[in-house]
C-alpha positions as CSV (number, residue, x, y, z in Angstrom):
1,X,13.2,23.2,23.1
2,X,11.1,25.8,21.8
3,X,13.5,27.0,19.2
4,X,13.5,23.4,17.7
5,X,10.6,22.4,15.2
6,X,10.7,19.0,14.0
7,X,9.7,15.3,14.2
8,X,12.4,14.1,16.4
9,X,11.9,15.7,19.9
10,X,14.9,17.7,21.4
11,X,15.0,18.4,25.2
12,X,17.6,20.3,27.4
13,X,19.4,18.6,30.2
14,X,18.8,20.1,33.4
15,X,21.3,19.6,36.3
16,X,19.9,21.1,39.8
17,X,17.4,23.1,38.0
18,X,19.9,24.7,35.6
19,X,20.4,23.7,31.7
20,X,23.9,24.0,30.8
21,X,22.6,24.9,27.3
22,X,20.7,27.9,28.6
23,X,23.8,29.0,30.5
24,X,25.8,28.8,27.5
25,X,23.5,30.7,25.4
26,X,23.4,33.4,28.0
27,X,26.9,33.8,28.0
28,X,26.8,34.1,24.3
29,X,24.3,36.8,24.3
30,X,26.4,38.7,27.1
31,X,29.5,38.3,24.8
32,X,27.4,39.3,21.8
33,X,29.9,38.0,19.1
34,X,28.6,34.6,18.2
35,X,25.0,35.1,17.7
36,X,25.0,34.5,14.0
37,X,26.7,31.2,14.6
38,X,24.1,30.4,17.5
39,X,21.5,30.9,14.9
40,X,23.1,28.6,12.4
41,X,23.6,25.9,15.0
42,X,19.7,25.9,15.8
43,X,19.2,25.7,12.2
44,X,21.4,22.5,12.2
45,X,19.5,21.1,15.1
46,X,16.2,21.8,13.2
47,X,17.6,19.8,10.3
48,X,18.2,17.0,12.6
49,X,14.9,17.3,14.0
50,X,13.4,16.8,10.6
51,X,15.5,13.8,9.5
52,X,17.6,15.8,7.0
53,X,21.1,14.0,6.1
54,X,23.9,16.7,7.0
55,X,27.8,16.3,6.1
56,X,29.8,15.2,9.0
57,X,31.3,18.5,9.4
58,X,27.9,19.9,10.6
59,X,26.6,16.7,12.4
60,X,28.6,13.4,13.4
61,X,28.5,10.6,15.8
62,X,31.1,10.7,18.6
63,X,30.0,7.6,20.7
64,X,33.1,5.8,22.1
65,X,33.4,2.2,21.1
66,X,31.3,-0.1,23.3
67,X,28.8,2.7,24.8
68,X,25.2,1.8,24.4
69,X,23.6,5.6,24.3
70,X,24.6,7.3,21.1
71,X,26.5,10.7,21.2
72,X,26.5,13.3,18.7
73,X,28.3,16.5,17.8
74,X,26.8,19.4,15.9
75,X,29.1,22.1,14.7
76,X,28.6,25.7,13.6
77,X,31.7,27.8,13.0
78,X,33.3,28.1,16.5
79,X,30.2,26.7,18.5
80,X,29.9,22.9,19.4
81,X,26.8,21.2,20.8
82,X,26.8,17.6,22.4
83,X,23.7,15.4,22.4
84,X,22.8,12.1,23.4
85,X,19.9,9.9,21.8
86,X,17.5,8.8,24.3
87,X,13.8,8.8,23.7
88,X,14.4,11.6,21.2
89,X,17.6,13.6,21.6
90,X,18.8,15.5,24.7
91,X,21.0,18.4,24.0
92,X,23.4,17.8,27.0
93,X,26.2,20.4,26.6
94,X,27.6,23.4,24.4
95,X,30.9,24.8,24.1
96,X,33.4,26.4,21.9
97,X,35.9,24.9,19.5
98,X,39.0,26.0,21.4
99,X,37.8,24.1,24.6
100,X,36.5,21.2,22.7
101,X,38.3,18.5,24.6
102,X,37.4,19.6,27.8
103,X,33.9,20.3,26.8
104,X,33.7,16.7,25.6
105,X,34.9,15.4,29.1
106,X,32.4,17.6,30.8
107,X,29.7,16.4,28.5
108,X,30.3,12.7,29.2
109,X,30.5,13.4,33.0
110,X,26.9,15.0,32.7
111,X,25.8,12.3,30.5
112,X,27.0,9.5,33.1
113,X,25.3,11.7,35.9
114,X,22.1,11.7,33.9
115,X,21.9,8.1,33.2
116,X,22.7,7.0,36.6
117,X,20.2,9.4,38.1
118,X,17.3,7.6,36.1
119,X,15.3,4.9,37.8
């Protein structure tokens, strides 16, 4: 991800040639009302990429019990970003606070599909 500068690499998940993260950011740009929060979220991602400790209300682990691949949630205002840790971090999905439960289900489906597609 070009907007992330740090020692931990961040990549975007791509499904059938499309990044859910890019789609989300494009929709935010069209709506035009959450640009400041998006900038703040990218700042948090940069802090994570540089090993900075953050409070749980900004960055927290959400891995279900028994899962091997760690899951994380990055929060800024009404925005949520869902990340897995695998050879660095992979930004899988993004959503808004109001659709958080649905977004986490979608995130986990994308995660499983990604993991199953690996050799």
